[in-house]
Steps between C-alpha positions, in 0.01 A plus 500: 500500500815392674492285815793401718679208660776532753762229476797415715823485302503118483131489385577754226812303397287183477248668269781633282682164487200274451271735308207426736419472868216398726605789731612537854423267790170684579397468133562123511302469822204698368490358146536826316755777455438800722531836316428856596350805329655837472299597813602208715856410416669741739292360796574146382871572518465652853284214631670200348854609424580741784867558541579247223757598242594345168153529352382549150177672392355328195238674282249290310229611250165401643294545189416190302595253773217246521664327801510822704224556757436802717403377844428659839775467751648737757222718630277420205738649247516328167832334411603331176574130522652305215366147479789356291875503495657840433698500178796721420291625211259654751767737628474852359791621716696413816668754722686474829306593813778640720470533871598841646466578869265208538263607212478358149566758232254453218568605141236716327202262449306533175 
């Protein structure tokens, strides 16, 4: 099953250049990398990245990740949290998340 991370352009560039990342500022503060499911990623973009352009949507395979935990968050919904650095090898695909008329345009999510 694919899960998703939204990165700003500089965060995505860091992952590409260094091959690993501890995530965005909120990830560093909380001690894990915040991820979203197929069902929550659109709302995550609207809540935390409203009006923000230059974003990348990163897909990660959830299966087989021992350091991935599903934990209750927003409204009791379960969200995947990665308790280690994200590696470039975790990335299944990365696609731009363009902003059109104030709304992020998501690619087809598998």
